[in-house]
C-alpha positions in Angstrom: 134.4 173.5 115.3 134.4 171.6 118.8 131.3 171.4 120.4 130.0 169.7 123.7 126.5 169.9 124.8 125.2 168.9 128.2 121.9 166.6 128.4 120.4 164.8 131.4 119.6 161.2 131.7 116.1 162.1 129.8 117.6 163.2 127.0 116.8 166.9 127.7 118.8 169.3 126.1 120.6 171.6 130.1 123.3 174.2 127.9 126.2 174.0 125.7 129.4 173.1 128.3 132.4 175.6 127.9 135.7 177.1 129.4 137.5 173.5 129.4 140.8 172.9 130.6 141.0 170.3 128.1 138.5 168.1 125.7 140.1 164.3 124.4 137.7 162.5 121.8 138.7 158.9 120.6 136.1 158.0 117.8 136.3 154.4 116.4 135.7 152.5 113.6 132.9 150.1 114.6 134.0 150.0 118.2 133.4 151.6 121.4 134.8 155.3 121.2 135.7 157.4 124.3 136.1 160.7 125.9 136.9 163.2 128.7 136.7 166.6 130.0 138.7 168.2 132.5 137.2 171.2 134.1 138.5 173.6 137.4 136.5 172.1 140.5 135.2 175.6 140.4 133.7 175.4 136.7 129.8 176.2 137.0 128.9 173.2 135.4 130.6 170.9 137.8 127.1 169.8 139.4 125.5 169.2 136.2 128.0 167.0 134.6 128.8 164.8 138.5 124.8 164.0 138.2 123.9 160.6 137.5 122.9 159.7 133.7 124.1 163.1 132.7 125.3 163.0 129.3 127.2 164.8 126.6 127.1 164.7 122.7 129.9 166.3 121.1 130.0 167.5 117.4 132.6 168.7 115.2 132.4 171.8 112.5 128.7 171.2 112.9 128.5 167.6 112.2 127.6 164.7 115.3 131.2 163.6 116.4 129.9 161.0 119.0 127.5 161.3 122.1 127.1 159.1 125.4 127.1 159.2 129.2 129.4 160.1 132.1 130.8 156.9 133.2 133.7 157.4 135.6 134.2 160.8 138.0 137.5 162.2 138.8 139.4 165.2 140.3 141.8 166.2 142.5 143.0 169.1 144.9 143.5 171.5 146.7 139.7 173.3 147.0 138.3 175.1 144.5 141.6 174.8 142.6 141.6 171.9 142.0 140.6 169.6 138.6 137.8 167.5 137.7 137.4 165.0 135.1 134.4 163.8 133.3 134.9 160.4 131.3 132.3 159.0 128.7 131.5 156.0 126.3 130.0 156.5 123.2 126.5 154.9 122.8 127.8 152.1 120.4 128.5 150.6 124.1 124.9 149.4 123.6 125.2 146.6 121.8 127.4 145.4 124.2 125.1 145.7 126.9 122.1 144.0 125.6 121.7 140.6 125.1 120.5 138.1 121.6 117.4 136.6 123.0 116.8 133.2 121.2 112.9 134.5 121.8 113.2 138.3 121.7 109.4 138.4 122.0 109.3 136.5 125.1 109.8 137.1 128.4 113.1 136.2 130.5 112.1 132.7 131.6 112.1 129.3 130.7 108.9 129.2 128.9 109.2 132.5 127.4 112.2 131.5 125.9 112.0 127.2 125.2 110.0 128.7 121.3 113.5 127.9 120.0 117.3 126.7 121.0 118.9 130.1 118.9 117.6 132.7 117.5 119.5 132.4 113.8 119.3 135.4 111.0 120.6 135.3 107.8 120.7 138.2 105.4 122.0 141.7 104.1 124.5 142.4 106.7 122.3 146.0 107.6 119.6 144.0 108.0 120.8 141.2 110.6 122.7 144.4 112.1 119.2 146.0 112.4 116.6 143.2 113.0 118.9 142.5 116.3 118.6 146.0 117.2 114.9 146.1 116.9 113.7 143.0 118.6 116.0 143.1 121.7 117.5 147.2 122.0 114.3 148.7 120.6 112.2 146.6 122.8 114.0 145.9 125.8 115.6 149.7 126.5 114.5 151.8 129.4 116.4 154.9 127.0 114.2 156.0 123.7 115.8 154.3 120.7 115.3 154.6 117.0 117.2 153.5 114.1 117.7 154.9 110.3 115.4 153.1 107.2 116.9 149.7 106.2 118.4 149.7 102.8 120.2 146.1 102.8 123.4 147.0 102.4 125.9 144.6 102.8 127.6 141.0 101.7 125.2 138.2 103.7 126.2 137.2 107.0 124.6 134.6 109.0 124.6 135.5 113.1 122.8 133.1 115.4 122.2 134.0 119.6 121.2 132.2 122.9 121.6 135.0 125.9 125.0 136.2 123.8 126.1 140.2 124.0 124.9 141.0 120.5 128.2 142.7 119.5 130.1 139.4 120.2 127.8 137.7 118.2 127.1 139.9 115.4 130.7 142.0 115.1 133.1 139.0 113.8 130.7 138.1 110.7 130.3 142.1 110.3 133.8 142.3 109.6 133.5 141.1 105.9 130.1 143.1 105.7 131.9 146.2 104.0 130.2 148.6 106.3 130.6 150.9 109.0 128.2 151.8 111.7 127.3 154.0 114.3 125.0 155.2 117.7 123.9 158.7 117.8 122.0 160.6 120.2 119.6 162.9 117.8 116.2 164.2 118.4 115.8 162.8 121.9 116.5 159.1 121.2 119.6 156.8 121.0 119.5 155.8 116.8 121.6 153.2 115.4 122.1 154.1 111.6 124.6 152.1 108.9 127.3 153.5 106.3 129.3 152.7 103.3 132.8 152.9 104.0 134.1 155.6 101.2 137.4 155.9 99.4 139.3 158.7 100.4 140.5 160.3 96.8 143.6 161.9 98.1 146.8 160.4 99.3 148.1 162.0 103.1 151.8 162.6 102.9 154.6 164.3 104.5 155.0 166.2 101.3 151.8 167.8 101.2 152.1 168.7 104.9 149.4 166.9 106.1 151.4 164.1 108.3 153.6 166.0 110.8 154.6 163.2 112.8 154.4 159.0 112.2 155.2 155.6 113.7 154.0 151.7 112.5 154.4 148.1 113.4 153.5 145.5 111.0 153.3 142.0 111.9 152.7 138.7 110.0 150.0 136.4 109.9 148.9 134.0 112.4 146.4 131.9 110.5 146.8 130.7 107.2 144.2 127.4 107.5 141.6 127.0 108.9 139.8 123.0 110.2 135.9 123.4 111.1 134.8 120.6 113.2 131.2 120.7 113.1 128.4 118.1 113.9 128.9 115.1 114.9 130.9 112.6 117.2 133.9 111.0 116.6 134.7 109.3 113.1 131.1 110.8 112.3 132.1 114.3 112.4 132.0 116.6 109.9 135.0 119.1 108.7 135.1 122.1 106.6 138.8 123.2 105.4 139.3 126.7 103.9 143.0 127.7 103.0 144.7 131.7 102.5 146.3 130.3 99.6 147.7 134.0 98.3 148.5 134.4 101.8 150.9 131.3 102.2 152.3 132.2 98.8 153.6 135.8 99.7 154.5 134.5 103.1 156.0 131.1 102.3 154.4 129.8 105.6 151.4 127.4 106.9 150.0 127.7 110.5 147.1 126.1 110.9 144.5 126.7 113.5 141.1 124.7 114.5 137.6 126.2 115.4 134.3 124.7 117.1 131.1 124.7 115.1 128.9 121.6 116.8 126.6 124.3 117.2 125.7 124.1 113.3 125.5 122.3 110.6 124.7 124.9 108.3 127.2 124.6 105.5 127.6 128.6 104.7 127.8 129.3 108.6 130.9 127.1 108.6 132.6 129.1 105.9 131.6 132.3 107.5 133.5 131.1 110.8 136.5 130.1 109.0 136.3 133.3 106.9 136.1 135.4 110.0 138.9 133.2 111.6 141.3 134.3 108.6 140.4 137.4 109.0 141.3 137.5 112.8 144.5 136.1 111.7 145.8 138.2 108.8 148.7 140.5 109.0 148.4 143.3 110.9 150.4 146.9 110.3 149.1 149.5 112.2 150.5 153.3 111.0 149.7 156.3 113.9 149.9 159.9 111.6 149.6 163.3 113.4 147.4 165.4 110.8 148.0 169.0 110.4 145.0 170.7 108.8 145.8 172.7 105.7 144.0 175.2 103.1 143.0 171.9 101.3 142.8 168.9 104.2 139.8 169.4 106.7 139.3 166.3 108.9 135.0 165.6 109.6 134.0 167.4 106.8 131.8 165.9 103.7 134.9 166.5 101.3 137.6 165.5 104.5 138.7 162.5 105.4 136.5 161.0 107.9 136.4 157.5 111.0 135.8 154.2 108.3 136.9 155.9 105.3 139.7 153.3 103.1 142.9 156.4 103.0 146.2 155.6 101.3 149.3 157.0 103.6 152.8 157.5 102.4 155.8 158.3 104.6 159.0 157.9 105.8 161.2 156.0 103.3 159.2 155.0 100.8 156.4 153.0 103.3 153.1 153.3 101.6 150.1 152.0 103.7 146.1 151.6 102.2 143.7 150.7 104.7 140.5 151.6 106.8 140.5 154.9 109.4 140.1 152.8 112.5 140.2 156.1 114.4 140.8 159.8 115.1 141.3 161.2 118.7 140.9 165.0 118.7 142.3 166.9 121.7 141.6 170.1 122.2 142.8 172.7 124.4 142.4 176.8 125.1 146.3 177.3 124.8 147.3 174.7 122.3 144.3 174.8 120.0 143.4 171.5 118.1 145.6 168.6 118.3 144.2 165.5 115.4 146.0 161.8 115.7 144.6 159.2 113.7 145.4 155.5 113.1 145.0 153.6 110.3 145.1 149.8 110.0 144.3 147.3 112.7 145.9 148.7 116.1 148.8 145.9 117.3 148.6 147.8 121.0 149.4 144.9 123.4 147.2 146.1 126.2 144.2 145.9 123.3 144.8 142.4 121.9 145.2 141.6 125.5 141.2 142.7 126.2 140.4 141.0 122.9 141.7 137.8 123.3 140.1 138.0 127.3 136.9 138.8 125.2 137.1 136.2 122.9 137.8 133.7 125.7 134.4 135.2 127.6 132.4 134.9 124.9 134.0 131.0 124.1 132.5 129.7 127.9 129.3 131.7 127.7 128.7 130.1 124.4 129.4 126.9 126.1 126.9 127.7 129.2 124.1 128.5 126.9 124.3 125.4 125.2 123.6 123.7 128.0 
């Protein structure tokens, strides 16, 4: 059901991994997933897992679940009675590891990048993502890279880069694309693909015994109105405002914020940045549910629920939520078998929110430096 295969840094298959003490995998929607495997220090494949560049490919019910390199190794003893833990990041990490050059076809020199101040791409979300991937990742990666055919799906978005981290520029616009993406090792290369989230037809309920435990939290909006400041100085500066009137009516509240957009005079980009800011400040609700598989319910099958699906969960004292299945954590130990925990909706975990804030701050600093 859950399988792990060992590959070397060149993506050459070595052998299946077995006899683990614990295998834990968290798959996330449009984000970097992670996994860890714990084995005895005397495990026959410990030396392979410890080699630099070692990769794992995880499959669940004969379908790709996650792939990625081992990034962290840890252990404790004594001796051969100890344990070793190997942790990996999913291959979606590539989008966080590459810069978007203003001239991807040029060298990383002043003359090689002087063709344009920024590279701006506008079009269907799938095309924008894959075009940045093709012109940056596929052009410069030391490892084999590919991508699925471009079908021009998704809403129109505008993204520009000037030595920015690709994910930090693309993902804010991607939020409103209506699409998901994944990067998985296939046929000896890392392949980027895009998919359309689907509506899971059946509600997850306690009565059906699918939900065995749950917890949730809910927070109101942080932003209801956005003022985007465009180009110009002093009294000549241009402004664009956008309000979520529905949200203000529901909550009876007004919360304003300001967004700097002096880097562009494009009106569509101003609208997009306002929409992104409103989306980031929208009400946040997170539901963590522990799922029990039944005769009619299976995770990770074509007919079952999968990360990225839009699902409805009913639980507790009349609580119902419909949102994206943001992540699924699969834990397996030989003695206890499988345990599947899902998260519906946006995370309100303080550590993750702190990291998002730090990332946004760092991106702003980089953008300021890049504009000079």
